[in-house]
N, C-alpha and C positions, 0 to 999 in steps of 0.2 A: 249865929249858932243854929237857930231853927232851920234856916235855909240849908245849911250843911247837913243837918239831920235828915231833912226831906230827901236830899240828893242821895245820902247814904242808904236810906231805906229803899228808895227807888232802885238803886243799883243792886241791892240785895235781892229784891223780889224779881227784878229783871233777870238776874243770874239764875234764880230758881226756875223761872219760866223757861229759860233756855235749856235747863237740864231736864225738863219734862219731855218724855218720849210719847208721842201719840201713836198708839198701836192700831186704833180704829176710831173713826168718827164718821157719822152719816146723819145728815138732817133730811135726807130723802127729797130735797128740792131739785136735785140735778137729773131726775129721771123723767123722760118724756112721756112714758106710759108704763103699763103693767109689765110688758115684755122686757123693757129696759131694767126695771126694778128686779124682776125675776132672774135676769141674767147675773146680777150682782148678788142677790140673796135667793138662791135656789131653795126648793122644798127640801126639808130635812127628811130624807127618805129612809134613813137608818135610825132606829130608836134605841135609847138606853135610859130607862126602860119605858115601854109603852108611850113613845112620843114621836113615832114616825109620821110623816105626812105625805099626802099625794099632791099637795099644792102649796105654794108659798103664801105668805100674808098678802093682803090686798093693798095696793097703793091708793091712798086717798088724796086726790088732787085739789080738794077744796078745804082741807083742814090741816093745820099744823101748829106747832108751838112757836118755833123761832122763825118759821117761814110759812109757806102755804101748803105744804104737803107733809104727810105722815103715812104710817101703815097701820092696818087693823085687820080684824077678822073675828066673826062669831063662829065658834066651833059647834055645829049642831050634832056632830057625831065624831067619834075618835078617828084620827087620821086626816084632819083638815087644818089648814092654815098654820104652818110652822116653817119659818125660814131660817137659814144659817149663813154665817160668814166666818171664814177663817182669818186669822192674823198671825204675825210672827210669834213663835213660841217664846214666852217670857216668864221668868220666875219672879215672884214677889219676894223681896228681901226686907230686912228690918229698916234700912235707910232708903229703900226704893220700893215702897208698897205699890200695888196696882189698884187703881180706882176704876170700877165698872159702874156706869150710870146711864140713865135714860129718863126722858119725860114720859109720863104715863097718865092716861085718862080713862076712866070707866064710864060705861053707860048701860043701864039696865040692871036686872037682878041676875044672880048666878055667881059662879066662882071659876077657879082653875084658868086664870089668864095671867101669864107671867113671861118674863124674859130670863134667859140663863147665860152665864159664862161658864165654859167648860174647859177641862184639861184632858186631852187625849194623848196617848203615847205615840201617836202618828197623826198625820193630817186627815181630819174627817173628810169623807165617811169611812176611811180606813182607821185602824187602831182601836184600842180599848179605852173605855172611860176610866179616868183616875179620880177626878174631882168634878163637882157640879155645884153651882150656887144658883138659886132661883129667887127672883124678887117679883112680887105682884100680889095676887090673891089666890087662895086655895080653899078647898072644901073641908079641910081639917087642919089642925084641931079646933075645937070651939074656943071662944066665940068667933063667929064669922063676920065681925065688924071691923077688924083691923087688917092692915097690910100683912102679908105672910112672907116668910123667908125660909128657904131650904138650904141646908148645908150638908152635902153628901160627900162621904169619904173622909179619911184622915181624922176620924173621931168626931165629926160634925154632929150636930144635934137634930138632924132631919128637919121636917117641917115644923115651924113654930109660928105662932101669931106674935107680931110685934106689939109695941106699946102705943103706936099711933093709929088713930081711927081713920077709916076710909073717908074720903071727902070728894066733893064735886070739883070738876076742873082739873087742870094739869098739876101734877106733883112730880118732883124729882125723886126717883129711887136710886140709891147708891150703895155699893158694897166696897168697903176698903179691905183689901186682902193683904194680910201679913203672913210671915212664916208660921205663926202659931195660932192665929185666930182670924175671924172675919167680923167686922163691924158693919151693921146695916143702918142706913139713914133714910128718913123721909123728909125732904126739904131741909136737909142738914140737921135734923133732930135725930139723935141716936134712938133707934127703935128696937134693936136687938143686937146681941153679940154672941158669937158661938166659937168655941175652941175648934181648931182644925190644924192638923200637921201638914203644912205646905212646903216643907223643905225639899228642894229638888224637883218640885212640881212645875211643869211648863204649861201655863195657860195659853190656849191657842184658838178658841172658838166662842162665838156668840150665837145664841138661838133666840128668835122672837116668836112668841106664841107658845101655847102649851101642846098643841096637837091633840088635845083631849077635850071631849065635850064640855062646854062652859055653861050649859043650862041657860042659854040666851044672853049671857053677858058679852058685851062688845068692849074691846080695849084698844086704845090707840097708843102707838109708840113713836117717839121722835127724839132727835138729838142723841142717838146712841153713841156712847163714848167708852173707850178703854184707853187709859193712859197710865204710864209708870211715872211717878212723881217723887221728888224729895219729900221725906217725912214732914208733913205740914205742921205738926205740933212742934217739931224741933225748929223749923224756920220761924214760926210765930214766936216761940220762946226767945230765940236769938234776937229777933227784931224788937220785941218789947223790952228785953233786957237792955239792949243798946239805948232805947228811948228813955228808960228809967235812969240809966247812968248819966246820960247827957242832961236830963232835967234836974238831977240832984246837983250837978255842977254849975247850973245856970244861977 
C-alpha cells in the first residue's frame, strides 16, 4: 500500500511539473564575457519612471549561487547598471499563477537595489507600463532593515518594507502573482502581501538593477526565473489529502 502511495504521489507531482511553463530562466553561467551577457540582457534605456540606464549590469565570472557566475553593479549615479529581458506575454490566473524569483546577495551599506517584473502593453522598449513589481531593498519607508517590495498599478500598495530582516549571504526573493494579489517571499517565508488587480494583464519583462544611485550598496543576482505553475496550495492539498485517506485505511 505504501509503495503504491509513493508511486501515486510521484506521478501527481511529475504531472504538475510537466504542466509548469518556464517563461524565463538564466543562471548566467553560459556567457563567455560581458559582451555576450549584454547581448542577451541589454541596458534598459527607457525608464518608467526614473530607471533608464546607459549600461547593463556587470557579469561576475567569479561568483555565483548555483554555478560560478552572476551579475551585479553598484550605482554611483542615476542611469547606471540596469538590464532587461523580455519573455512571452503571459497572464496570471487563479489556477496558473506566475512565480518570479531570483537569488539575491547584498554587500555594503546603502539601498535601492532590486529586480523587477513588469507588464507592458507592447514589447519593451515600446509600449506603456501597466504593472510593476520590485523585490530587493529600497530607501523608504522606514525602517531600512528589511527587504522591500513595490506593487505598482492595479491598486497595489507601492513600496513597503516586508517582515523579514536583511541578512548576509544569498537569499531567494520571490513574488507569486495572482489575478487579485501578489504574495512576496524571502526564502519561502511570506514577507508581504499586496492587493493588485491583474485580470487581463500580460506580464512580459524582467529588469535587473534599479538604475538609481544605491549609495555604495552592491547587489548580486542569480538564477532569475519566471514560471507559470499549477496552484501549489491546491496540489499540496490534494497530495496530502490522498495521503491521509490512504493512511486511515491502512
